[in-house]
N, CA, C and O atoms as a Tripos MOL2 file, in Angstrom:
@<TRIPOS>MOLECULE
protein
  268   267    67     0     0
PROTEIN
NO_CHARGES

@<TRIPOS>ATOM
      1 N        -113.4020  -24.2080  159.8570 N.3       1 MET1
      2 CA       -112.5350  -25.3520  160.1240 C.3       1 MET1
      3 C        -111.7730  -25.0990  161.4280 C.2       1 MET1
      4 O        -110.9520  -24.1860  161.5120 O.2       1 MET1
      5 N        -112.0420  -25.8760  162.3890 N.am      2 ASP2
      6 CA       -111.3340  -25.6910  163.6440 C.3       2 ASP2
      7 C        -110.1550  -26.6530  163.7260 C.2       2 ASP2
      8 O        -110.3370  -27.8400  163.9940 O.2       2 ASP2
      9 N        -108.9600  -26.1500  163.4990 N.am      3 GLY3
     10 CA       -107.7540  -26.9750  163.5730 C.3       3 GLY3
     11 C        -107.6480  -27.9880  162.4510 C.2       3 GLY3
     12 O        -107.1550  -29.0930  162.6790 O.2       3 GLY3
     13 N        -108.0800  -27.6630  161.2770 N.am      4 GLY4
     14 CA       -108.0710  -28.5900  160.1550 C.3       4 GLY4
     15 C        -106.6830  -29.0340  159.7330 C.2       4 GLY4
     16 O        -106.5290  -30.0880  159.1160 O.2       4 GLY4
     17 N        -105.6780  -28.2470  160.0570 N.am      5 PHE5
     18 CA       -104.3200  -28.5980  159.6620 C.3       5 PHE5
     19 C        -103.5440  -29.3280  160.7590 C.2       5 PHE5
     20 O        -102.3830  -29.6830  160.5520 O.2       5 PHE5
     21 N        -104.1420  -29.5530  161.8870 N.am      6 GLY6
     22 CA       -103.4770  -30.2420  162.9840 C.3       6 GLY6
     23 C        -103.0420  -31.6440  162.6270 C.2       6 GLY6
     24 O        -101.9720  -32.0850  163.0470 O.2       6 GLY6
     25 N        -103.8460  -32.3510  161.8620 N.am      7 TRP7
     26 CA       -103.5080  -33.7320  161.4840 C.3       7 TRP7
     27 C        -102.2930  -33.7820  160.5820 C.2       7 TRP7
     28 O        -101.5950  -34.7950  160.5450 O.2       7 TRP7
     29 N        -102.0200  -32.6940  159.8430 N.am      8 ILE8
     30 CA       -100.8570  -32.6600  158.9500 C.3       8 ILE8
     31 C         -99.5720  -32.7550  159.7740 C.2       8 ILE8
     32 O         -98.5910  -33.3430  159.3190 O.2       8 ILE8
     33 N         -99.5660  -32.1910  160.9580 N.am      9 PHE9
     34 CA        -98.3880  -32.2300  161.8200 C.3       9 PHE9
     35 C         -98.3720  -33.4500  162.7350 C.2       9 PHE9
     36 O         -97.3060  -33.9660  163.0720 O.2       9 PHE9
     37 N         -99.5490  -33.9060  163.1350 N.am     10 MET10
     38 CA        -99.6310  -35.0190  164.0690 C.3      10 MET10
     39 C         -99.3100  -36.3590  163.3960 C.2      10 MET10
     40 O         -98.7230  -37.2330  164.0340 O.2      10 MET10
     41 N         -99.6730  -36.5340  162.1510 N.am     11 THR11
     42 CA        -99.4280  -37.8080  161.4740 C.3      11 THR11
     43 C         -97.9340  -38.1110  161.3510 C.2      11 THR11
     44 O         -97.5220  -39.2040  161.7380 O.2      11 THR11
     45 N         -97.1060  -37.2080  160.8360 N.am     12 PRO12
     46 CA        -95.6610  -37.5090  160.7730 C.3      12 PRO12
     47 C         -95.0540  -37.6710  162.1630 C.2      12 PRO12
     48 O         -94.1640  -38.4990  162.3570 O.2      12 PRO12
     49 N         -95.5260  -36.8920  163.1270 N.am     13 LEU13
     50 CA        -95.0130  -37.0110  164.4910 C.3      13 LEU13
     51 C         -95.3280  -38.3950  165.0620 C.2      13 LEU13
     52 O         -94.4730  -39.0200  165.6910 O.2      13 LEU13
     53 N         -96.5310  -38.8620  164.8470 N.am     14 THR14
     54 CA        -96.9300  -40.1890  165.3260 C.3      14 THR14
     55 C         -96.0990  -41.2770  164.6620 C.2      14 THR14
     56 O         -95.6620  -42.2160  165.3270 O.2      14 THR14
     57 N         -95.8790  -41.1620  163.3710 N.am     15 VAL15
     58 CA        -95.0660  -42.1420  162.6460 C.3      15 VAL15
     59 C         -93.6330  -42.1400  163.1720 C.2      15 VAL15
     60 O         -93.0350  -43.2050  163.3260 O.2      15 VAL15
     61 N         -93.0830  -40.9830  163.4460 N.am     16 MET16
     62 CA        -91.7170  -40.8990  163.9730 C.3      16 MET16
     63 C         -91.6150  -41.5430  165.3500 C.2      16 MET16
     64 O         -90.6450  -42.2470  165.6310 O.2      16 MET16
     65 N         -92.5930  -41.3140  166.2040 N.am     17 VAL17
     66 CA        -92.5750  -41.9040  167.5440 C.3      17 VAL17
     67 C         -92.6400  -43.4230  167.4510 C.2      17 VAL17
     68 O         -91.9070  -44.1160  168.1570 O.2      17 VAL17
     69 N         -93.4970  -43.9450  166.6000 N.am     18 ILE18
     70 CA        -93.6110  -45.3980  166.4280 C.3      18 ILE18
     71 C         -92.3110  -45.9750  165.8820 C.2      18 ILE18
     72 O         -91.8710  -47.0340  166.3310 O.2      18 ILE18
     73 N         -91.6910  -45.2960  164.9220 N.am     19 ALA19
     74 CA        -90.4150  -45.7670  164.3580 C.3      19 ALA19
     75 C         -89.3170  -45.7550  165.4140 C.2      19 ALA19
     76 O         -88.5200  -46.6910  165.4830 O.2      19 ALA19
     77 N         -89.2620  -44.7260  166.2260 N.am     20 LEU20
     78 CA        -88.2510  -44.6560  167.2800 C.3      20 LEU20
     79 C         -88.4530  -45.7490  168.3240 C.2      20 LEU20
     80 O         -87.4830  -46.3340  168.8060 O.2      20 LEU20
     81 N         -89.6990  -46.0250  168.6710 N.am     21 LEU21
     82 CA        -89.9760  -47.1040  169.6190 C.3      21 LEU21
     83 C         -89.5550  -48.4530  169.0400 C.2      21 LEU21
     84 O         -89.0100  -49.2920  169.7570 O.2      21 LEU21
     85 N         -89.8020  -48.6640  167.7570 N.am     22 GLY22
     86 CA        -89.3760  -49.9020  167.1010 C.3      22 GLY22
     87 C         -87.8670  -50.0360  167.0720 C.2      22 GLY22
     88 O         -87.3310  -51.1180  167.3110 O.2      22 GLY22
     89 N         -87.1770  -48.9410  166.7780 N.am     23 ALA23
     90 CA        -85.7180  -48.9750  166.7520 C.3      23 ALA23
     91 C         -85.1600  -49.2460  168.1450 C.2      23 ALA23
     92 O         -84.2060  -50.0090  168.2930 O.2      23 ALA23
     93 N         -85.7440  -48.6340  169.1550 N.am     24 PHE24
     94 CA        -85.2980  -48.8480  170.5260 C.3      24 PHE24
     95 C         -85.4980  -50.3060  170.9280 C.2      24 PHE24
     96 O         -84.6330  -50.9040  171.5680 O.2      24 PHE24
     97 N         -86.6270  -50.8680  170.5530 N.am     25 ARG25
     98 CA        -86.8950  -52.2710  170.8770 C.3      25 ARG25
     99 C         -85.8880  -53.1900  170.1900 C.2      25 ARG25
    100 O         -85.4150  -54.1530  170.7930 O.2      25 ARG25
    101 N         -85.5600  -52.9000  168.9390 N.am     26 GLN26
    102 CA        -84.5920  -53.7090  168.2080 C.3      26 GLN26
    103 C         -83.2160  -53.6480  168.8720 C.2      26 GLN26
    104 O         -82.5200  -54.6590  168.9700 O.2      26 GLN26
    105 N         -82.8350  -52.4730  169.3200 N.am     27 ILE27
    106 CA        -81.5450  -52.3150  170.0090 C.3      27 ILE27
    107 C         -81.5420  -53.1420  171.2830 C.2      27 ILE27
    108 O         -80.5560  -53.8140  171.5870 O.2      27 ILE27
    109 N         -82.6370  -53.0970  172.0300 N.am     28 GLN28
    110 CA        -82.7260  -53.8760  173.2620 C.3      28 GLN28
    111 C         -82.6580  -55.3730  172.9670 C.2      28 GLN28
    112 O         -81.9910  -56.1120  173.6920 O.2      28 GLN28
    113 N         -83.3360  -55.8320  171.9130 N.am     29 ASP29
    114 CA        -83.2920  -57.2430  171.5350 C.3      29 ASP29
    115 C         -81.8810  -57.6590  171.1490 C.2      29 ASP29
    116 O         -81.4380  -58.7470  171.5170 O.2      29 ASP29
    117 N         -81.1690  -56.8150  170.4180 N.am     30 ASP30
    118 CA        -79.8150  -57.1280  169.9880 C.3      30 ASP30
    119 C         -78.8690  -57.2630  171.1770 C.2      30 ASP30
    120 O         -77.9420  -58.0720  171.1410 O.2      30 ASP30
    121 N         -79.0930  -56.4920  172.2100 N.am     31 ARG31
    122 CA        -78.2380  -56.5680  173.3970 C.3      31 ARG31
    123 C         -78.3710  -57.9050  174.1070 C.2      31 ARG31
    124 O         -77.4390  -58.3510  174.7760 O.2      31 ARG31
    125 N         -79.5100  -58.5400  173.9670 N.am     32 HIS32
    126 CA        -79.7490  -59.8180  174.6390 C.3      32 HIS32
    127 C         -79.3740  -61.0120  173.7700 C.2      32 HIS32
    128 O         -79.5210  -62.1540  174.2050 O.2      32 HIS32
    129 N         -78.9010  -60.7800  172.5770 N.am     33 ASP33
    130 CA        -78.5870  -61.8640  171.6350 C.3      33 ASP33
    131 C         -77.1350  -62.2900  171.6670 C.2      33 ASP33
    132 O         -76.6960  -62.9740  170.7430 O.2      33 ASP33
    133 N         -76.3870  -61.9340  172.6500 N.am     34 GLY34
    134 CA        -74.9960  -62.3510  172.7090 C.3      34 GLY34
    135 C         -74.0590  -61.1650  172.6370 C.2      34 GLY34
    136 O         -74.4720  -60.0160  172.7980 O.2      34 GLY34
    137 N         -72.8090  -61.4560  172.3960 N.am     35 VAL35
    138 CA        -71.7660  -60.4470  172.3940 C.3      35 VAL35
    139 C         -71.9160  -59.5360  171.1800 C.2      35 VAL35
    140 O         -72.0410  -60.0080  170.0500 O.2      35 VAL35
    141 N         -71.9020  -58.2600  171.4160 N.am     36 ALA36
    142 CA        -71.9450  -57.2300  170.3690 C.3      36 ALA36
    143 C         -73.1110  -57.4130  169.4090 C.2      36 ALA36
    144 O         -72.9850  -57.1240  168.2190 O.2      36 ALA36
    145 N         -74.2400  -57.8900  169.9120 N.am     37 GLY37
    146 CA        -75.4230  -58.0170  169.0850 C.3      37 GLY37
    147 C         -75.4510  -59.2290  168.1840 C.2      37 GLY37
    148 O         -76.3890  -59.3950  167.4050 O.2      37 GLY37
    149 N         -74.4400  -60.0830  168.2730 N.am     38 LYS38
    150 CA        -74.4040  -61.2760  167.4380 C.3      38 LYS38
    151 C         -74.9280  -62.4640  168.2400 C.2      38 LYS38
    152 O         -74.4260  -62.7440  169.3280 O.2      38 LYS38
    153 N         -75.9300  -63.1600  167.7140 N.am     39 PRO39
    154 CA        -76.4700  -64.3020  168.4480 C.3      39 PRO39
    155 C         -75.4640  -65.4360  168.5490 C.2      39 PRO39
    156 O         -74.6710  -65.6700  167.6370 O.2      39 PRO39
    157 N         -75.5120  -66.1230  169.6540 N.am     40 ARG40
    158 CA        -74.6370  -67.2670  169.8450 C.3      40 ARG40
    159 C         -75.1620  -68.4530  169.0500 C.2      40 ARG40
    160 O         -76.3250  -68.4750  168.6460 O.2      40 ARG40
    161 N         -74.3080  -69.4300  168.8310 N.am     41 ALA41
    162 CA        -74.6590  -70.5910  168.0150 C.3      41 ALA41
    163 C         -75.8780  -71.3110  168.5800 C.2      41 ALA41
    164 O         -76.7610  -71.7140  167.8220 O.2      41 ALA41
    165 N         -75.9390  -71.4760  169.8820 N.am     42 ARG42
    166 CA        -77.0680  -72.1880  170.4970 C.3      42 ARG42
    167 C         -78.3830  -71.4440  170.2650 C.2      42 ARG42
    168 O         -79.4130  -72.0720  170.0180 O.2      42 ARG42
    169 N         -78.3570  -70.1210  170.3400 N.am     43 GLU43
    170 CA        -79.5640  -69.3290  170.1070 C.3      43 GLU43
    171 C         -80.0390  -69.4700  168.6620 C.2      43 GLU43
    172 O         -81.2400  -69.5730  168.4100 O.2      43 GLU43
    173 N         -79.1110  -69.4760  167.7220 N.am     44 ILE44
    174 CA        -79.4610  -69.6550  166.3130 C.3      44 ILE44
    175 C         -80.0710  -71.0390  166.1110 C.2      44 ILE44
    176 O         -81.0830  -71.1850  165.4250 O.2      44 ILE44
    177 N         -79.4510  -72.0530  166.7100 N.am     45 LEU45
    178 CA        -79.9540  -73.4150  166.5970 C.3      45 LEU45
    179 C         -81.3520  -73.5220  167.1830 C.2      45 LEU45
    180 O         -82.2340  -74.1290  166.5750 O.2      45 LEU45
    181 N         -81.5650  -72.9420  168.3550 N.am     46 ASP46
    182 CA        -82.8850  -72.9670  168.9860 C.3      46 ASP46
    183 C         -83.9340  -72.3000  168.0990 C.2      46 ASP46
    184 O         -85.0430  -72.8130  167.9510 O.2      46 ASP46
    185 N         -83.5880  -71.1740  167.5180 N.am     47 ARG47
    186 CA        -84.5290  -70.4540  166.6500 C.3      47 ARG47
    187 C         -84.8570  -71.2630  165.3970 C.2      47 ARG47
    188 O         -86.0130  -71.3230  164.9780 O.2      47 ARG47
    189 N         -83.8480  -71.8790  164.8070 N.am     48 ARG48
    190 CA        -84.0860  -72.6820  163.6040 C.3      48 ARG48
    191 C         -85.0120  -73.8550  163.9050 C.2      48 ARG48
    192 O         -85.8880  -74.1860  163.1060 O.2      48 ARG48
    193 N         -84.8120  -74.4780  165.0620 N.am     49 TYR49
    194 CA        -85.6700  -75.5960  165.4630 C.3      49 TYR49
    195 C         -87.0930  -75.1030  165.7260 C.2      49 TYR49
    196 O         -88.0590  -75.7500  165.3230 O.2      49 TYR49
    197 N         -87.2200  -73.9740  166.3940 N.am     50 ALA50
    198 CA        -88.5360  -73.4170  166.7040 C.3      50 ALA50
    199 C         -89.3000  -73.0430  165.4340 C.2      50 ALA50
    200 O         -90.5220  -73.1780  165.3890 O.2      50 ALA50
    201 N         -88.6030  -72.5810  164.4160 N.am     51 ARG51
    202 CA        -89.2510  -72.2130  163.1510 C.3      51 ARG51
    203 C         -89.5310  -73.4230  162.2690 C.2      51 ARG51
    204 O         -90.2040  -73.3050  161.2450 O.2      51 ARG51
    205 N         -89.0180  -74.5830  162.6620 N.am     52 GLY52
    206 CA        -89.2530  -75.7870  161.8670 C.3      52 GLY52
    207 C         -88.2800  -75.9660  160.7270 C.2      52 GLY52
    208 O         -88.5150  -76.7850  159.8390 O.2      52 GLY52
    209 N         -87.1910  -75.2180  160.7300 N.am     53 GLU53
    210 CA        -86.2030  -75.3410  159.6590 C.3      53 GLU53
    211 C         -85.4060  -76.6370  159.7720 C.2      53 GLU53
    212 O         -84.9310  -77.1670  158.7680 O.2      53 GLU53
    213 N         -85.2610  -77.1430  160.9920 N.am     54 ILE54
    214 CA        -84.5640  -78.4130  161.2050 C.3      54 ILE54
    215 C         -85.4470  -79.3020  162.0730 C.2      54 ILE54
    216 O         -86.2640  -78.8080  162.8500 O.2      54 ILE54
    217 N         -85.2810  -80.6110  161.9370 N.am     55 ASP55
    218 CA        -86.0920  -81.5290  162.7360 C.3      55 ASP55
    219 C         -85.3880  -81.8530  164.0570 C.2      55 ASP55
    220 O         -84.2620  -81.4160  164.2950 O.2      55 ASP55
    221 N         -86.0650  -82.6210  164.9060 N.am     56 ALA56
    222 CA        -85.5500  -82.9250  166.2450 C.3      56 ALA56
    223 C         -84.2300  -83.6890  166.1760 C.2      56 ALA56
    224 O         -83.3300  -83.4540  166.9830 O.2      56 ALA56
    225 N         -84.1170  -84.6000  165.2160 N.am     57 GLU57
    226 CA        -82.8870  -85.3910  165.0920 C.3      57 GLU57
    227 C         -81.6870  -84.5000  164.7740 C.2      57 GLU57
    228 O         -80.6320  -84.6170  165.3970 O.2      57 GLU57
    229 N         -81.8600  -83.6180  163.8070 N.am     58 GLU58
    230 CA        -80.7660  -82.7140  163.4360 C.3      58 GLU58
    231 C         -80.4660  -81.7420  164.5840 C.2      58 GLU58
    232 O         -79.3080  -81.4100  164.8370 O.2      58 GLU58
    233 N         -81.5130  -81.2910  165.2710 N.am     59 PHE59
    234 CA        -81.3250  -80.3960  166.4090 C.3      59 PHE59
    235 C         -80.4620  -81.0610  167.4760 C.2      59 PHE59
    236 O         -79.5140  -80.4550  167.9750 O.2      59 PHE59
    237 N         -80.7850  -82.3050  167.8260 N.am     60 GLN60
    238 CA        -80.0210  -83.0190  168.8480 C.3      60 GLN60
    239 C         -78.5790  -83.2670  168.3960 C.2      60 GLN60
    240 O         -77.6430  -83.1380  169.1850 O.2      60 GLN60
    241 N         -78.4130  -83.6230  167.1280 N.am     61 ARG61
    242 CA        -77.0790  -83.8850  166.5980 C.3      61 ARG61
    243 C         -76.2140  -82.6290  166.6550 C.2      61 ARG61
    244 O         -75.0710  -82.6720  167.1100 O.2      61 ARG61
    245 N         -76.7650  -81.5200  166.1920 N.am     62 LYS62
    246 CA        -75.9910  -80.2760  166.1810 C.3      62 LYS62
    247 C         -75.7600  -79.7530  167.5880 C.2      62 LYS62
    248 O         -74.7480  -79.1070  167.8580 O.2      62 LYS62
    249 N         -76.6810  -80.0270  168.4680 N.am     63 ARG63
    250 CA        -76.5230  -79.6020  169.8420 C.3      63 ARG63
    251 C         -75.3560  -80.3270  170.5150 C.2      63 ARG63
    252 O         -74.6620  -79.7580  171.3570 O.2      63 ARG63
    253 N         -75.1510  -81.5880  170.1320 N.am     64 GLY64
    254 CA        -74.0290  -82.3560  170.6840 C.3      64 GLY64
    255 C         -72.6880  -81.8820  170.1770 C.2      64 GLY64
    256 O         -71.6850  -82.0040  170.8800 O.2      64 GLY64
    257 N         -72.6480  -81.3440  168.9700 N.am     65 VAL65
    258 CA        -71.4030  -80.8700  168.3570 C.3      65 VAL65
    259 C         -71.0070  -79.5190  168.9330 C.2      65 VAL65
    260 O         -69.8310  -79.1560  168.8960 O.2      65 VAL65
    261 N         -71.9460  -78.7840  169.4540 N.am     66 GLU66
    262 CA        -71.7400  -77.4050  169.8890 C.3      66 GLU66
    263 C         -70.6760  -77.2510  170.9580 C.2      66 GLU66
    264 O         -70.0040  -76.2210  171.0040 O.2      66 GLU66
    265 N         -70.5090  -78.2170  171.7950 N.am     67 ARG67
    266 CA        -69.5820  -78.1240  172.9250 C.3      67 ARG67
    267 C         -68.2390  -77.7840  172.4480 C.2      67 ARG67
    268 O         -67.3120  -77.6590  173.2480 O.2      67 ARG67
@<TRIPOS>BOND
     1     1     2 1
     2     2     3 1
     3     3     4 2
     4     3     5 am
     5     5     6 1
     6     6     7 1
     7     7     8 2
     8     7     9 am
     9     9    10 1
    10    10    11 1
    11    11    12 2
    12    11    13 am
    13    13    14 1
    14    14    15 1
    15    15    16 2
    16    15    17 am
    17    17    18 1
    18    18    19 1
    19    19    20 2
    20    19    21 am
    21    21    22 1
    22    22    23 1
    23    23    24 2
    24    23    25 am
    25    25    26 1
    26    26    27 1
    27    27    28 2
    28    27    29 am
    29    29    30 1
    30    30    31 1
    31    31    32 2
    32    31    33 am
    33    33    34 1
    34    34    35 1
    35    35    36 2
    36    35    37 am
    37    37    38 1
    38    38    39 1
    39    39    40 2
    40    39    41 am
    41    41    42 1
    42    42    43 1
    43    43    44 2
    44    43    45 am
    45    45    46 1
    46    46    47 1
    47    47    48 2
    48    47    49 am
    49    49    50 1
    50    50    51 1
    51    51    52 2
    52    51    53 am
    53    53    54 1
    54    54    55 1
    55    55    56 2
    56    55    57 am
    57    57    58 1
    58    58    59 1
    59    59    60 2
    60    59    61 am
    61    61    62 1
    62    62    63 1
    63    63    64 2
    64    63    65 am
    65    65    66 1
    66    66    67 1
    67    67    68 2
    68    67    69 am
    69    69    70 1
    70    70    71 1
    71    71    72 2
    72    71    73 am
    73    73    74 1
    74    74    75 1
    75    75    76 2
    76    75    77 am
    77    77    78 1
    78    78    79 1
    79    79    80 2
    80    79    81 am
    81    81    82 1
    82    82    83 1
    83    83    84 2
    84    83    85 am
    85    85    86 1
    86    86    87 1
    87    87    88 2
    88    87    89 am
    89    89    90 1
    90    90    91 1
    91    91    92 2
    92    91    93 am
    93    93    94 1
    94    94    95 1
    95    95    96 2
    96    95    97 am
    97    97    98 1
    98    98    99 1
    99    99   100 2
   100    99   101 am
   101   101   102 1
   102   102   103 1
   103   103   104 2
   104   103   105 am
   105   105   106 1
   106   106   107 1
   107   107   108 2
   108   107   109 am
   109   109   110 1
   110   110   111 1
   111   111   112 2
   112   111   113 am
   113   113   114 1
   114   114   115 1
   115   115   116 2
   116   115   117 am
   117   117   118 1
   118   118   119 1
   119   119   120 2
   120   119   121 am
   121   121   122 1
   122   122   123 1
   123   123   124 2
   124   123   125 am
   125   125   126 1
   126   126   127 1
   127   127   128 2
   128   127   129 am
   129   129   130 1
   130   130   131 1
   131   131   132 2
   132   131   133 am
   133   133   134 1
   134   134   135 1
   135   135   136 2
   136   135   137 am
   137   137   138 1
   138   138   139 1
   139   139   140 2
   140   139   141 am
   141   141   142 1
   142   142   143 1
   143   143   144 2
   144   143   145 am
   145   145   146 1
   146   146   147 1
   147   147   148 2
   148   147   149 am
   149   149   150 1
   150   150   151 1
   151   151   152 2
   152   151   153 am
   153   153   154 1
   154   154   155 1
   155   155   156 2
   156   155   157 am
   157   157   158 1
   158   158   159 1
   159   159   160 2
   160   159   161 am
   161   161   162 1
   162   162   163 1
   163   163   164 2
   164   163   165 am
   165   165   166 1
   166   166   167 1
   167   167   168 2
   168   167   169 am
   169   169   170 1
   170   170   171 1
   171   171   172 2
   172   171   173 am
   173   173   174 1
   174   174   175 1
   175   175   176 2
   176   175   177 am
   177   177   178 1
   178   178   179 1
   179   179   180 2
   180   179   181 am
   181   181   182 1
   182   182   183 1
   183   183   184 2
   184   183   185 am
   185   185   186 1
   186   186   187 1
   187   187   188 2
   188   187   189 am
   189   189   190 1
   190   190   191 1
   191   191   192 2
   192   191   193 am
   193   193   194 1
   194   194   195 1
   195   195   196 2
   196   195   197 am
   197   197   198 1
   198   198   199 1
   199   199   200 2
   200   199   201 am
   201   201   202 1
   202   202   203 1
   203   203   204 2
   204   203   205 am
   205   205   206 1
   206   206   207 1
   207   207   208 2
   208   207   209 am
   209   209   210 1
   210   210   211 1
   211   211   212 2
   212   211   213 am
   213   213   214 1
   214   214   215 1
   215   215   216 2
   216   215   217 am
   217   217   218 1
   218   218   219 1
   219   219   220 2
   220   219   221 am
   221   221   222 1
   222   222   223 1
   223   223   224 2
   224   223   225 am
   225   225   226 1
   226   226   227 1
   227   227   228 2
   228   227   229 am
   229   229   230 1
   230   230   231 1
   231   231   232 2
   232   231   233 am
   233   233   234 1
   234   234   235 1
   235   235   236 2
   236   235   237 am
   237   237   238 1
   238   238   239 1
   239   239   240 2
   240   239   241 am
   241   241   242 1
   242   242   243 1
   243   243   244 2
   244   243   245 am
   245   245   246 1
   246   246   247 1
   247   247   248 2
   248   247   249 am
   249   249   250 1
   250   250   251 1
   251   251   252 2
   252   251   253 am
   253   253   254 1
   254   254   255 1
   255   255   256 2
   256   255   257 am
   257   257   258 1
   258   258   259 1
   259   259   260 2
   260   259   261 am
   261   261   262 1
   262   262   263 1
   263   263   264 2
   264   263   265 am
   265   265   266 1
   266   266   267 1
   267   267   268 2
@<TRIPOS>SUBSTRUCTURE
     1 MET1         2 RESIDUE 1 A MET
     2 ASP2         6 RESIDUE 1 A ASP
     3 GLY3        10 RESIDUE 1 A GLY
     4 GLY4        14 RESIDUE 1 A GLY
     5 PHE5        18 RESIDUE 1 A PHE
     6 GLY6        22 RESIDUE 1 A GLY
     7 TRP7        26 RESIDUE 1 A TRP
     8 ILE8        30 RESIDUE 1 A ILE
     9 PHE9        34 RESIDUE 1 A PHE
    10 MET10       38 RESIDUE 1 A MET
    11 THR11       42 RESIDUE 1 A THR
    12 PRO12       46 RESIDUE 1 A PRO
    13 LEU13       50 RESIDUE 1 A LEU
    14 THR14       54 RESIDUE 1 A THR
    15 VAL15       58 RESIDUE 1 A VAL
    16 MET16       62 RESIDUE 1 A MET
    17 VAL17       66 RESIDUE 1 A VAL
    18 ILE18       70 RESIDUE 1 A ILE
    19 ALA19       74 RESIDUE 1 A ALA
    20 LEU20       78 RESIDUE 1 A LEU
    21 LEU21       82 RESIDUE 1 A LEU
    22 GLY22       86 RESIDUE 1 A GLY
    23 ALA23       90 RESIDUE 1 A ALA
    24 PHE24       94 RESIDUE 1 A PHE
    25 ARG25       98 RESIDUE 1 A ARG
    26 GLN26      102 RESIDUE 1 A GLN
    27 ILE27      106 RESIDUE 1 A ILE
    28 GLN28      110 RESIDUE 1 A GLN
    29 ASP29      114 RESIDUE 1 A ASP
    30 ASP30      118 RESIDUE 1 A ASP
    31 ARG31      122 RESIDUE 1 A ARG
    32 HIS32      126 RESIDUE 1 A HIS
    33 ASP33      130 RESIDUE 1 A ASP
    34 GLY34      134 RESIDUE 1 A GLY
    35 VAL35      138 RESIDUE 1 A VAL
    36 ALA36      142 RESIDUE 1 A ALA
    37 GLY37      146 RESIDUE 1 A GLY
    38 LYS38      150 RESIDUE 1 A LYS
    39 PRO39      154 RESIDUE 1 A PRO
    40 ARG40      158 RESIDUE 1 A ARG
    41 ALA41      162 RESIDUE 1 A ALA
    42 ARG42      166 RESIDUE 1 A ARG
    43 GLU43      170 RESIDUE 1 A GLU
    44 ILE44      174 RESIDUE 1 A ILE
    45 LEU45      178 RESIDUE 1 A LEU
    46 ASP46      182 RESIDUE 1 A ASP
    47 ARG47      186 RESIDUE 1 A ARG
    48 ARG48      190 RESIDUE 1 A ARG
    49 TYR49      194 RESIDUE 1 A TYR
    50 ALA50      198 RESIDUE 1 A ALA
    51 ARG51      202 RESIDUE 1 A ARG
    52 GLY52      206 RESIDUE 1 A GLY
    53 GLU53      210 RESIDUE 1 A GLU
    54 ILE54      214 RESIDUE 1 A ILE
    55 ASP55      218 RESIDUE 1 A ASP
    56 ALA56      222 RESIDUE 1 A ALA
    57 GLU57      226 RESIDUE 1 A GLU
    58 GLU58      230 RESIDUE 1 A GLU
    59 PHE59      234 RESIDUE 1 A PHE
    60 GLN60      238 RESIDUE 1 A GLN
    61 ARG61      242 RESIDUE 1 A ARG
    62 LYS62      246 RESIDUE 1 A LYS
    63 ARG63      250 RESIDUE 1 A ARG
    64 GLY64      254 RESIDUE 1 A GLY
    65 VAL65      258 RESIDUE 1 A VAL
    66 GLU66      262 RESIDUE 1 A GLU
    67 ARG67      266 RESIDUE 1 A ARG
């Protein structure tokens, strides 16, 4: 067996690297979502409309109230 135990060490290492990259990406996304990682009202409204949770009429109505 040439290096049969190498995968035992490489698998957890690979999983840790992927998890760290995911965490780093999440931190970067949170920084762009408004003050202190909290999304602003307009961003939440835009996301809800994009996901289809609200229709165009409700989107326009709530957008007018936002000011």
